N, C-alpha and C positions, 0 to 999 in steps of 0.2 A: 492611680498616679502616685508618683512619690510625695510622702508627705514634707519633706524638705527639699530644699535644693541641693544637687548634686555637689560633691566636692570638685575641686579643681584636677585634681588626681584622676577621678573617677571618670570626667569627662575626656580628659585627653586619651586615658588608655582605652575607653570603649570606642573613641573616635578613630583611633590608631587601627584599632581590630576590626572596625566596620570598612574604613579604608582598604584594608589588605584584602577583606573578603570581597568587596565589591570589585576590587581589582582584578583577583583571580577569576570572578565569574566574568569579568567583563572581557576575559581573553577569548571567549567564544564568539564575541562578536568579530574578531579579526577575519574568519572566512567569509563573512558577509561583506565587509567593506574593503579589507585590506587598502586601507589609505592611513596616511598619518593623523588625518583631522580625525579620525575617531578617537585616537588617543587623546587628542586635545579636548573633544567633547567629553568623554568620560573624567579626564582630569579636572576639569574646571566645574562641572556639573556636580561632581562628588564634594566638592570644597563648598561650592554655593549652597547646596543642600544640607551639608554638616552644620554650616553657618546657622541656617535658618532654625535648625532643630537645637542646636546649643542655646539660642537666644530664647526660643521658647521654652527652654527647661529652666533657663537662669530667671527669666521675668516673667515665668509661669503663665505663658499665653494660652489662651484657650485654643479649642480645634479650629474653629472659624478663622483665627487671627492667622495661625499657622497656614492655614489652606489658602487665605490670602497672599500671604506672602510669598507662597510657593507658585501660586498662579502667577503672580507679578515678576517673579525671577524666571519663570517660563517665557513671558513674552519679552523681557528685557535683555535676557542672554540667548536667546532661541535662535534670531535670525544670524547674529555673528557666528554662533558654533555651528547650527544645523543646516541652516541655508546660507552660506557664505558667500554665494554669489549674488545675494540679494541684499548685501550689507554695503552700504555707502563707505569707502576708504576700509571696509572690512571691518566696522564696529557699529556705524549706526545704521539700524534696521529702516528698510523702505515699505512701504505701505504693500507692495507686491510681497515684500518678505514675509510681513505678519498674516498677509493672506495664505501663502503657502505653508506657514507655521500651522494656521488653523486647519488647512485642509489636510497637512501631512498628518497631523495628530488623530484625524478620522479615516482617512483612506490608505494613508501610508502602510499600513499593515498589509492589505491584500496587495499593493503594489511591490512590496518587498517577495510576495509568492508568485508573483507573475513575471519576475523579471531575472535574467541570468546573473550569477553570481561570478566575481565579487561586483558589487554597485559602484563602491568609491564614496563620492561625495554628490552623487548625479541628482540633479533637481532636490526634491524636498525627503529623500529615503532616509537620511539621519535623524529626521524628528521623531518617528516611533520610539527608538530606544535612546533618545535625548530625554523624551517625556519620562519613558520607564525608569530610567536610571536617577532621574530628578525625585520622583514619586517614591521609588522604592527606598533611597538613601533618606529622604527626610522621614517616612513612617519609621524606618527600622532603626535610625539615630533618635526619634523620639521615643520609642518603646525602651531602647536600650537605657536611656538616660530618665525616663519618668514613669515607667510603668513597672509595678510590682512582679509581672512578668516579663521581664527584660530579656531572659532568654530566648524568647520568641523574636527577637531581633534577628538571630541568624537566618530566619525564612526569607527574609528579604534578599540577601545575596543568592540564596539557593533559587528562588524563585526566578530572578535575573538569568541565572546560567540555564534552567530548563526552558525558558522561553527564547533564549538565544540557539539554544539547541534545536527546537522545534522549528523555529525561522530559518536554520542554517541549510547546508547542503547534506546530501547523502552520505558523504565521505566525512567522516567525524576529525576534529581538530584536536589532537593531543589527548585522545580518549581515555588514556589511563592517567596522564599526569595532571590533569586539570581536575577531574572529580576526587582524585586524593589530594591534590592541594587545598581545595576548598574543604573537603572534610577534616582534614588537619586544621586549619584556620578555624572553622567553626567550634570543633570540638575543644580546642585550646582556649579558644574565647568563652565558651560555657563553663569549660573549668576553672577560668581565672575568675568569671562572675561567682561562682559557687565560694570558691575560696575568700572572695572578698566580701561575702555576705557574711560569711562564717568568720572571717576575723572581725568585722564590725560587730558582730554580735558578741564575741569573747570580750573585745575591749568594753563593752558597754557593761558587762557583767562585773568586769575586775575592779579590784580597788586602785586608788592611785599610786600606793605603794608597789602592787605586782605589774603596774602597767610598763616597766622597762623590761623585766623577765618575761611577761607576756608577748610583747613586741619581738623579742628574741625568738621566742618559741615559734610563734605565728610566722616569721620569716622562714624559719627551718621547715616548718609544715608546707608552706606554701613551694618552696625549693624542691621538696620532697614529693608533693603532688605534680608539680611541673616535671620532674624525671618520671615520675609513674606514668602520667599521661603521653609522653614522647614516647615510652617503651611500648604503650600499648598501641599508639598511632603505627609504630615502625612494624609491630606485628600484624594490624590489620592490615596495613599496606602491603606487605609481602603476602599475606594470604590472598589479598584481592588480585595482584599481579598473577599468583601461581593460578588462580582460578580461571582469569580471562585468558590466560595462554592456553590452559588447558581444556577449556569450554568457551571456545569462541562462538559468537550468535551463528544461529544456523541460517539466517536471513538477513538481507541488506536492511538498514536502520529505515524505521518508517518517520518521515516527516510531513510537516502540512503542506511543504511544496509540492510533494508527489501526490498529495490528495486534494488538492485545488482545482476547480475548474478552470483552467484556462481560457483568456479571451478569446482565442482563435483556435478553433479545430478543424483540421485541414479535410476531415470526413464530411463537413456540412458543405464544402466547395466541390465543384466538379472536378476530376481530374485533368490535368494540363495536357496529359499524353493524348486525352480524348479528342482535343482540338489540334492535333498534330497536322493535319490535312489543311486548315484554314490558311496558313501560313503559306501554301503553295498556290492559293488563289488569288485571281486578279483582285485589287492591284496590291496586295500585300506582299506578294512574291519578289517585287521589285521596288518596294517602299524601303528607307531607310528607316529602319527600326531603332536604332541605337547608334551611338557614335562612342567609341571606347578607345581610350588611350592608356599606354602602359601595359597591355596585355601581352605576355610574352609570345613568341613564336610557337605555334603547336598547340597553345592553350586553349581550353573550351570554356564558354560562359555556362554556367549551371543555373537553370530555373528552377527545377524541382526534382528531388529524388523520391523514388516509388517503391515502395518493398510490398505492399500488400496485393495479392492476387485473388479475386473471388470468382474467376472464370468469366466474367464479363469487361473489367477494367481494372488495370493496375492503378493503386492508388496510394496516397500518403496515409501511413498509420493503419491501425487496426483496431476495430472493436472487440475483437476476439481474444486478444492478448495486448500486454502491456509492450506497446511498440514505442520506443524512444523517439523515433523518427515522426511520430504524430505529435510530439509535445513542443510546441513554440512557445517560446517565453521573450520578453521585451530585453532589450541588449543595452546594459548601461554604457558608460563610458569607453570601456575596450574589453577584449577577453584577452586571457593569457593562453596565447599558443605556442610556449615555448616548448613544450613535449614534441611538437610537430616537425619532423626533419624535411626541408625543404628549402625552396627559394623564397625570399620576402620580394613582394611587388605591392605596388600601388596603383590602383585603377582609377580613372575618373570616368564617368559614363554620364553621356548627355541623352536624355530621352528624345526620340523623335515621334514616328507613328506607332510606338509599342504602347500598347493600353493593357494594364492587367496589374493584379495584385502581386503576382511572383516576381521577387526582384533578381535580375541577372547578376549573377556573383561568380567568383571562381576561389578555389582553396579552401582553406581555413580563416575564415575572417577574424581579424584583429580588431578593427576598428571602422565603424560607419559613421558618415559625414555629410549631412544635406548642404549642397554650394548652391542651390538654386532651385526656384520653384514659386508656384503662386503663394503656397503656405509653407514654408520650411518646416515653422515649429509643430505642426500637426503632422506632418510628413515624417519627421523625426518620432514622435511620440506613438505614431501607428507601427513602428517599424519591428518587425517579431524575428528572432532567429531559431533555428534548431541546430543545436551544436554537433548532433549524432550525424546528422546528412550535410551540413554545410547549406542547407537552404534557408532563404530569407523571404519575407512577404511583407507588404506593406497593406494595411488593412483598407486604407483608403483608396488604395489603386494608384499606380504610376501613371503619370499623363505626359502629353507633349510639353516640353518647357522645363520639367523636372530634370534635375542633376544630382550626382553624387559621387563622393569618392570612398573608397575602400581600403583599407590595409590589408593584406593577406598574407598565407604564406601557402604556396604552391607545393603540395607533397611530393617526395621523390618517388618517380615511378620506375618500376622494370621495363626494361627493353623486349621487344618481342622475342628476341632470342633467349630470353630468360624465362618465359611462359613454362617450358617444360619443367624447370626446378620448383614451379609454386606448389605450395600445399594448403589445404582448405583451412580457413581460419576458424575462430570460435564465436564469431558476433552472432547475435541472436537476433532472425526476423520472422515475420509472422507465418504461420503454417499456410501452404498453398490450399486454397479452397478446391480446386478442380484445375486437373491437367489433361490435355487433350490425349485421346487413346492412342492415336498415332505417333506422338511424340516420342515414347520409347523405343519404338521399333524403327525409328529413323534414327535415333540416338544410338541405338546398338548398332546399327549398319556403321555408322560414322567410326565408333568407337572398337570396332570388333577387331581383337589381338591385340590392343594397344594396352600397356601397363602404366600404372601411375597416373596420379590426378592430375599434374600438371600436362603431362603428354595426352591425357584424354581430351583436357579442355583445349588443347591446340588442335587435336584431330575434329573435335565438334566445331570449331571455328573454320577450319579449312573445307569442312563439309558444306556448312552454310555458304561460304565464299565462293566454293565450286558450282554449287547446283542452284544458287538464288541469281534472281535480277531484279533489278531496280527499276521500278515505274509507281508514279504518285498518281496515275490515273487522271491526271488533269491535262486539257488540251485535247483538240479533235484529233491529234495524230498519235495520242499516247495509248498503249497498250492499256486494257482495263486493269484496274488495280482496285480492289474494294478497299475502303477504310476499316478502321476498327481493329481490335485486338481480343475478342472474345475468343471462347474456345473453338465455336466454329469456324472463325476467320482463321486463326491457327491450323486448324485441321485442312482447311482448303487450302492453306499454303504448302503443307506437307504433302497432300495428297494428289495435287493438281500436276499435270504432266510437265508444266513449267512452274518452279518455285518463283513465283512474281510477288512481290510488296516492296515495302519500302521500310526507313528505319522504325516505324511504329510497330510493325510486325516482326521484324529480324531482331530488334531488341529483347522482345518480349519473348521470343522464341529462345533466345539464346540464355536470358535470363531462366527460363523454366528448365532448359538443359543443364544448365551450371549447377542449379538445385538438385537436380537428378544425379551429379555426379559428385555431389557432397559439399559444394562451396555454397556459402551464404552469398546471394545474389539478389541484386536491385536493379532497378532500370532508371536512367538518368536522362531527362530531357533538356536540352539547351540549344547551343548556337556555336557552331564551329566555323568562324570567319574565315574565308577564301584568302584575305590579304594579310601579308604579314608586315605591313608597315606599322609605324609607331601610332598612327591615328587610323582605325580600321571602323569602317562603316558596316554595319551588322544588318542585313537585309532578310527578308522573309526566307528566301530560298536558304540561308544558312542554317535553317534548324534542323537540329538532328536529334538523334535518342542513341543512348549507348548503355552498357551494362557495368557494374560494378561489382565486383567479387571480392571476398574477403580472404586474406591469404596470411599465412602464417609469418610470412617473411617482410612483407611491405604493409600490413593492413588492407586498407581499401584501394584495389587497383583498378582504373578505368580501362576497357577494354572495348575497340571499335568491332561490333560484330558483323558491320553492313557490308554486304559485297560490292565491289567495284562497279561504277558506271559503265554498261557496255551494250552493246545491241542484243536484243532479245531475239532468239531464233523464232521462226514461225511455228506454230503448232501444228505438229504431225497428225495426219488424218488418222482416223480410228479404222482399222479394215474391217468390214462385217465378217464375222466367224460363219464359215457354211457347215451347216448340220446335215448329215448324210441320215435320210430317212429310209427305214426299210419298207419293202413293198407290202400294200395292205392286202391281205388274203380274202377273197370275197366269199362267205360261206354259202352253200347251197341253200336256196329257197326251201323252207319245210312247209309244207300244206297244213294248214290250220284247221283241225277239225271243226265240224258245226258245234256252236256252241249249245249248251243243253238249256232248256230254259228251266231254270229251276229258280223259284222264289224262296227267299230265307224267311223263315218262320217269326214274326215278330215276338219282340222280347216283352212278355207281358207282367214282369216285374219291375218294380220301381224302387231304385236306390235312394229312399228316404233318409235323410241325414239322423244319425241316432240322437233321440230326445233324453235329456237330464233330468231327474226327479228334483223340481224346485227345493222340496225339503232338505233332499241330501245335498245339494250345493248350499244351501245355508248351513247346515251341520258340518260340512268341510271346511265352508270359510272360517265359521267360527272356532273350529279345531285348531286351522291354521294361525288365528290370532292369537289363539290359547297357546299355541305350542311356542310362537315367538315370544310371547309375553313371558312364559315359562322359561324359555333359554335368557332371556334377558335378568330376570330375577335370579337366575342360578348363576349368571356371571356376576350380579352385584353380591350375591349372598356367598360365594364361594370362598373368599377370605375370611369370613364370619365363622363359617362351617369348619374350616380348617383349624381355627382356633380351638373351638367347641372339641372336635375330633382329637385334637392333639391332648386336650385336658383330660378326655375320657381314657385315651391310652395310658397317660399317666397316672391317673387314679387306678387303673385295673393293674399296671405293673407293679404299684407299690401295694396294693392290697394283696395280690398273688405272690408276694415275694416268698422265697424258699426258706429265708430265715424268719423264726418268729420276731427275733429283734427286729431285723429288716422290716418287718410288717408294722411293728410298733412305732419305729422312726417314721417310715411311710405315712402312717396315720396322722402324725403329729405334723410332719411337712404338709400334708394335705390340708390340715387345719388351717396351719399358718398361711398357705398360698390362697385360702378362701378369706381369711382376714385381709390380706392386701389387696384382692380383687374387690371386696367389698368397701375399700376406701380408708381403711385403717392406716396408719403409718407409724408402725413401731420403729426403734433405731435398728440400724443395718446390723449390729454387732449385739443386739437385744437376746437375753436368755428366755427360755421357756416362760419362766415366771413373769419376766418383764412383759412378754407378747400378751398372756393372759391378763394383766394388768390394765393392758391397753384395751382389751375388748372388754372387760368388765365382767362381773358376775362370779358365782362360785364354780359352775361346770368347768369353765376354761382352767381355773386353777386345779381343780381334781385332775384334769386330761394332762395337765404340765407335770405335776406331780407323779403320776402314773409313769409317764414318758420317762421322767427323769430317774425313777427308782429302775425302771427295766434297763436304761442306758447305763446306768452307774452299778447297777446290782452284780456280785460275783456270779451269780448263778443264772441260768437260763431261763426267760420268761416262758409261762404255758402258753398254750393255744387260746384259752379261753380268755386269758388275758388281752390278748391281741384281738380277739374278736369283740372284747368289749370296749377297746380304744376306738375301734371302726364304728362300732354302733353311738358311741359317744361323739366322735366325727360328725357322722351324717345328721346326729340331733343337734350339735352345734351348729352345723351348715344351714341347716332349716331354721334355727332361731336367727342366723344373721340374716335371712331373708325375710324374716317376720317382719310386718310393717312397712315393707318396702314396695313400690309400684311395680308393675308388672316392667315397665321401662328399666326401674332400677336392677332389678334380678336381672334382666337380659344383659345389661351392660356389664354386671359383674361376671356373666358368664363368657362373655368374650373380651373381659379386660386382658391385657396382655402383661400387667404388673408382675406378675408372678411366673411368666414364661423366662424369664433370664436366670431363675434358681436352677439349681440342679435337680433332675427328676429322676 
């Protein structure tokens, strides 16, 4: 900690730098909240936290006192700032607000990851970052004002920025401006602190007479340092922008939100399409399931959007790939649907005999509000929504007496006359698990000779409308029609003499055919009310299923592939095929000669199994074990044998060099390598005499002198001198091994210390 109280200028300048850094870092919170309340939270919290740190620095509070003051400020200002709905007159905290403040600090982090962004000031979701900003500012300001390593205070705003990024969405907010701004502020702050320390040190060393001149010089030095830091920051910022533009990231940004296990996984629930026929059974078929107000004429109520087919059932989401349709998050106060082109609408739904977790809705949801029910709060808290498909669920399930309202945008859709101009979009859907073999042949007959994706889509729909007949298989007089939409049921639909099914089968068939034509497609289950009045009663018979195909022009387009209801013709009898068989020619009877009474001689030989010599079996077993052990030992010893072989080859090449001088040089190199392998550590640039001094003894010095004389002599050395050098090398190597254990000698043989030298 600092030995003396900080000066007023030191406190003010550090506090302003910290405020600026925290303010820049806190800008990353805007995509999470998008409400003016978050600005108030940041501003007030930073001021309160800075005041605590300044008082602690001036009055030299201990760490427990600073922590206690921080905790007191957390409860005093937390409810009006982070849970404003629970503050009386917007100022006085209530007991419920204090409870939300405590729970928000513990569980608010996970709630932020399981709710759609932005969250506004919904419930207590401001609490986590209110707490983080309070703690970060107190710690950073205390470190900056009191610690000898005050430069570490810049880590506080950086940590705030990083945490805000990982808790944010997958789309970055000002990805270049914010990091560069934070980098600039922190570097300038550190530069100023270094200049300030140097300035204080110089002033403490100068005399009183030189104080005026030193002050002027320091000011000039500070200005020069500031200009230099600004130039360096400008260069670094320009280089960073160029690098980011030239080398964009290859994949989407990874955030905690994408890796967090959501509370609701639709794959754990039964596909709603599997229960399609239950709506046609008594008494559900005539029951009033929902009462809807505000639904425009011709609009549909959507229950669920299904995009994954495994050959058995069409379901929501997929475990094979990352399917956005399988990710449901809690809905905050509202969603921004300004990018959707369509007609705004407000629907009010009263739940009657409908029961289930899937929430009937329409279009792109903007706001959801519970207007009635046994427990409106629990119903609201268990509401989850998927922005990709527009599907919604209530985990606790809807029941009779519940009511809700939704503000939505009904997207613009093309007319049937515009279908031929449609082109396939680029939306990602899970791959198909299986497709009926008959589907491609039927589809080929529908689109034969048709060009263009839109025209082929129209031809496919016309083929299903022409060949298909609707029957739900319910009632005594109904034409039999099996439920389900697995591969065998779709194959049966396509191969029967009469193509009989209902929306369950036709929607799945159309979706699979659209996928084969190149369109991303999915199945939607919901209700199509028959009435067009302002107040519409939705009954079980209004259930339907249709397809959505992604197009380049309109995005997802809802298409009804179901044939019109019409009389089903009687099944045509199958005429038996007559087969003309040739007359059988009866061959004449052949007289059989009398059999010869001849008895087969019995086989006196017995095929006994070959017996194995037990001694030979033992020898073979032992040989097999020894062989495998030898193989294992050879594999383990191979690296060491390679090292030994390389050293032998190196020694032989040195000794058999063509030049006598090269033989002498090679002899010395061989000795020097032995010195290294035996654990000696001469300097890297040591001369031969210095290497000999490291080894010790007379003979190494003699060898070094002989090698130096041969190398630096103007005349060529003779062969006898080279032989003498190699004899000395052999003797010196043996002396290096003397007194060593067997393991030490082996370790020298396989040492790699000399293998990096020239050989």
